[in-house]
C-alpha positions as CSV (number, residue, x, y, z in Angstrom):
1,M,112.6,88.9,179.0
2,D,110.6,92.1,178.5
3,K,107.2,91.0,177.4
4,K,106.1,94.1,175.9
5,R,108.9,95.3,173.3
6,V,109.3,93.4,170.4
7,G,110.6,94.1,166.5
8,F,109.2,93.7,163.5
9,I,110.8,93.3,159.9
10,G,108.4,93.2,156.9
11,L,104.9,94.8,157.4
12,G,102.7,94.2,154.0
13,N,100.3,91.9,153.6
14,M,100.6,89.3,156.6
15,G,103.5,91.4,158.7
16,G,101.4,94.1,159.2
17,R,97.6,92.4,159.9
18,M,99.6,90.8,162.6
19,T,102.1,93.6,163.6
20,R,98.3,95.2,164.5
21,R,97.4,92.3,166.6
22,L,100.5,92.4,168.7
23,V,99.6,95.8,169.4
24,D,96.2,95.8,170.3
25,A,97.9,93.1,172.5
26,G,99.8,95.7,174.5
27,I,103.3,95.1,173.0
28,S,105.6,98.0,171.7
29,V,106.1,97.2,168.2
30,L,109.5,98.9,166.6
31,G,108.6,98.2,163.1
32,Y,110.5,98.3,159.8
33,D,109.8,97.8,155.8
34,T,110.9,99.3,152.7
35,D,107.4,101.4,152.6
36,P,107.9,103.2,155.1
37,T,104.3,104.7,155.9
38,R,103.6,100.7,156.8
39,A,105.0,101.9,160.7
40,A,102.3,103.8,161.3
41,E,99.3,102.1,159.7
42,T,99.9,99.0,161.5
43,G,100.3,100.9,164.9
44,A,104.0,100.3,165.5
45,R,106.9,102.8,165.6
46,A,109.1,103.5,163.1
47,A,112.4,102.0,162.4
48,A,114.9,103.8,159.6
49,T,116.9,101.0,159.6
50,I,116.9,97.2,160.0
51,G,119.5,97.3,162.4
52,E,117.5,99.7,164.5
53,V,114.9,97.3,164.9
54,L,117.0,95.4,167.0
55,D,117.3,98.5,169.6
56,D,116.2,97.6,172.9
57,V,114.3,94.7,172.0
58,D,115.1,91.1,172.9
59,V,112.6,89.5,169.9
60,V,112.0,90.5,166.4
61,L,109.9,88.8,164.0
62,L,110.3,88.5,160.3
63,S,107.0,88.4,157.5
64,L,108.9,88.4,154.2
65,P,108.2,87.3,150.6
66,D,111.5,84.4,150.8
67,S,114.6,82.8,151.4
68,K,116.2,85.7,149.0
69,V,114.6,88.3,151.0
70,V,115.1,87.0,154.2
71,E,119.1,86.3,153.4
72,A,119.9,90.0,152.4
73,V,117.8,91.0,155.2
74,V,119.9,88.7,157.7
75,E,123.4,89.1,156.4
76,G,123.6,92.0,153.9
77,D,125.0,95.5,154.7
78,G,123.6,96.9,158.1
79,G,121.5,93.6,158.2
80,L,120.5,91.3,161.9
81,L,123.8,89.5,161.9
82,A,125.5,92.6,161.9
83,A,123.3,94.5,164.6
84,C,122.5,90.9,166.8
85,R,123.6,91.0,170.4
86,P,123.6,87.8,172.7
87,G,120.6,86.3,173.9
88,Q,118.5,88.1,171.1
89,I,115.5,85.6,168.9
90,V,115.0,85.9,165.6
91,V,111.7,84.6,165.0
92,D,110.9,83.9,160.7
93,L,107.5,83.9,159.9
94,S,108.0,83.7,156.3
95,T,107.5,80.6,153.9
96,A,111.5,79.5,153.1
97,A,113.3,77.0,151.9
98,A,114.1,74.7,155.2
99,S,118.1,74.2,154.1
100,S,118.5,78.5,153.7
101,T,116.7,78.5,157.4
102,V,119.6,75.7,158.8
103,R,122.1,77.5,157.7
104,L,121.0,81.1,158.9
105,S,119.8,79.3,162.2
106,A,124.2,78.3,162.9
107,R,125.1,81.6,161.4
108,F,122.5,83.6,164.4
109,A,123.7,80.6,167.1
110,Q,127.8,81.6,166.3
111,Q,126.8,85.2,168.0
112,G,124.5,83.7,170.6
113,V,121.2,84.6,168.9
114,Q,118.4,81.8,168.5
115,Y,116.6,81.7,165.6
116,V,113.3,80.1,165.1
117,D,111.1,79.0,161.8
118,A,107.5,80.0,162.7
119,G,105.3,78.9,159.0
120,V,102.1,80.7,159.5
121,S,99.0,79.0,157.2
122,G,95.2,80.8,157.6
123,G,96.0,83.6,155.1
124,A,95.1,87.5,155.6
125,A,91.5,86.9,157.2
126,A,92.9,84.4,160.5
127,A,96.0,87.1,160.7
128,E,93.4,90.0,160.9
129,K,91.6,88.2,163.9
130,G,94.8,86.6,165.0
131,K,93.6,82.8,164.1
132,L,96.6,81.5,162.2
133,T,98.3,77.9,162.8
134,L,101.8,78.0,163.5
135,M,104.3,75.8,162.7
136,V,107.6,76.0,164.6
137,G,111.5,74.8,164.3
138,G,113.7,75.3,166.5
139,D,115.0,75.5,170.0
140,A,112.1,73.6,172.2
141,A,113.1,75.9,175.2
142,T,113.0,79.2,173.1
143,I,109.9,78.1,171.3
144,E,108.3,78.1,175.2
145,A,109.8,81.1,176.2
146,I,108.0,83.0,173.0
147,D,104.5,82.3,173.5
148,W,103.7,85.4,174.7
149,V,104.5,86.2,171.5
150,F,102.6,84.3,169.7
151,A,99.7,84.3,171.8
152,P,98.3,87.2,170.1
153,I,98.4,85.6,166.6
154,S,97.6,82.6,166.5
155,T,95.4,79.6,168.4
156,K,97.6,77.1,167.5
157,V,101.0,76.4,167.9
158,V,103.0,73.0,167.0
159,T,106.2,72.4,167.8
160,M,107.8,70.3,164.4
161,G,111.4,69.9,165.7
162,G,114.4,71.3,165.3
163,S,115.3,74.0,162.8
164,G,114.0,74.1,159.8
165,A,111.4,71.6,160.3
166,G,108.1,74.5,160.6
167,H,109.4,75.9,157.5
168,T,109.8,72.4,156.0
169,T,106.0,71.7,157.0
170,K,104.8,74.9,155.6
171,L,105.5,74.1,152.0
172,L,104.1,70.5,152.3
173,N,101.1,72.4,153.5
174,N,101.2,75.4,151.1
175,F,101.7,72.7,148.0
176,L,98.5,70.8,149.0
177,N,96.7,74.4,149.1
178,A,98.1,74.7,145.7
179,V,96.9,71.6,144.5
180,S,93.0,71.6,145.9
181,L,92.8,74.9,144.9
182,A,94.1,74.9,140.9
183,A,92.0,71.4,141.0
184,T,88.9,72.7,142.4
185,A,88.9,75.9,140.2
186,E,89.6,73.5,137.0
187,V,86.0,71.4,138.4
188,M,84.2,74.4,139.0
189,V,84.6,76.0,135.4
190,A,84.1,72.4,133.9
191,G,80.9,72.7,136.3
192,K,79.7,75.8,135.0
193,K,80.5,75.2,131.5
194,A,78.0,71.7,131.6
195,G,75.1,73.7,133.1
196,L,75.3,72.5,136.6
197,D,74.1,74.3,139.6
198,L,77.5,75.5,141.2
199,H,75.9,75.5,144.2
200,R,74.6,72.2,144.5
201,L,77.8,70.8,142.6
202,L,79.2,72.1,145.8
203,E,76.8,70.8,148.0
204,V,77.7,67.4,146.7
205,I,81.3,67.9,146.6
206,N,81.3,69.4,150.8
207,S,79.6,65.2,151.4
208,S,81.6,63.3,149.3
209,S,85.0,62.4,148.4
210,G,86.4,65.5,146.7
211,V,85.9,67.7,149.8
212,N,89.1,69.9,150.6
213,F,89.3,73.2,151.6
214,A,88.8,75.5,148.7
215,S,85.5,73.6,148.4
216,L,84.6,74.5,151.8
217,N,85.9,77.9,152.2
218,R,86.4,79.3,149.1
219,F,84.0,78.9,146.7
220,P,81.0,78.8,148.6
221,F,82.2,82.5,148.3
222,I,83.7,82.9,144.3
223,V,80.7,81.7,143.1
224,D,78.9,84.2,144.2
225,G,81.1,86.7,143.2
226,D,83.4,87.0,145.8
227,Y,87.4,86.5,145.4
228,L,88.1,86.6,149.1
229,E,90.6,89.7,148.2
230,G,93.8,90.0,150.1
231,G,95.2,86.7,150.7
232,L,98.0,85.1,149.3
233,T,98.5,86.1,145.4
234,S,99.1,83.8,142.5
235,K,102.8,85.0,142.6
236,L,103.0,83.8,145.9
237,M,102.2,80.9,145.3
238,T,104.1,80.0,142.1
239,K,107.0,80.6,144.6
240,D,106.2,78.1,147.2
241,V,105.2,75.6,144.7
242,V,108.7,76.1,143.3
243,L,110.1,75.8,147.1
244,Y,108.6,72.8,147.3
245,V,109.9,70.9,144.5
246,D,113.1,72.1,145.5
247,M,112.7,70.5,148.8
248,V,111.3,67.5,147.3
249,R,114.5,66.8,145.0
250,E,116.7,67.4,147.6
251,L,115.1,64.8,150.0
252,G,115.0,62.3,147.0
253,V,110.9,62.2,146.2
254,A,109.7,62.0,143.2
255,S,107.5,65.0,142.7
256,L,105.1,63.8,140.0
257,N,101.8,66.4,140.8
258,A,103.5,69.5,141.0
259,A,103.3,70.6,137.2
260,G,99.3,71.0,137.4
261,P,99.4,73.5,140.0
262,A,102.6,75.2,139.0
263,A,100.9,75.3,135.2
264,C,97.7,76.7,136.4
265,F,98.8,79.9,138.7
266,G,102.1,80.6,136.0
267,L,98.9,81.1,133.3
268,A,97.2,83.1,136.0
269,T,100.3,85.3,136.2
270,A,100.6,85.3,132.9
271,L,97.1,86.7,132.1
272,G,97.6,89.3,134.7
273,Y,96.2,87.6,137.7
274,G,99.6,87.6,139.7
275,D,99.3,90.5,142.0
276,Q,95.7,89.2,142.8
277,I,94.6,87.1,145.7
278,S,94.9,83.1,144.0
279,N,91.6,82.4,144.0
280,R,91.7,84.3,141.0
281,V,93.3,81.1,139.4
282,V,89.9,80.0,138.3
283,D,89.2,83.6,136.0
284,A,92.4,82.2,134.4
285,I,91.4,78.7,133.4
286,G,88.1,80.0,132.8
287,D,89.9,82.6,129.9
288,V,91.7,80.1,128.4
289,S,88.0,78.2,128.1
290,G,86.0,79.9,126.6
291,G,85.5,83.3,129.0
292,V,84.0,81.7,131.4
293,R,82.7,83.0,134.9
294,L,81.1,81.1,137.8
295,K,79.2,84.1,138.7
296,S,76.7,84.9,136.0
297,A,76.2,88.6,135.0
């Protein structure tokens, strides 16, 4: 396997950053995006079509919004299934439904292609620095063989099991992320209205049982007006919560905690924050709580 060339489909917020990391590591990337200007911005060579991305590469990476888009790229006219050849490896870095992933994996296997699902965590900041965590599902030998692809973009790679295990893990993690972000946003708005010093409130929370990723890594910046722009949007967070609910329904697990984050990020989208970073959910909650902003004017 040539360790110097890969294909990459989806050069947006996350895919573009990962592509730059690969290019900086000396890997030649042939990239495709619906926005043809993005390839040059990442340092990749531009492919004119999805099928062309498979030319002269053994590994193709996908970073796409959801399973519907992944399925269109894989199964649509001129898609990957029509152009792939035996021995190639397709790595899906998207947040996708595990049931769809397992089905696509079986279709690729019929053509002698390995399909690996690799959920990513860490957001845009970690992607920029090559410090993502990857949760990976698929053939163990294949995953080991492409460690050189993962090395420039991640600092932790955990093999979770067979096909779909990576995307399952990603949805479980993202749901906890949604719950903690939405709940902490509500608490911070309440703290503001109660007249508390928000820095001291965070000091207590982060030394107590309420500590979570959002309280540790997001709100120390948000209370000073820095929303850490560039990460997962409220629309995408809502999508992830819906994917989680669909998955646990298929598993026969009661989902008793999904209503909160679904309502919060749905509210953010309805109030015009949908395409902004999901941290803006605190402003949406503030809007319906009397126009509260954590940072004083």
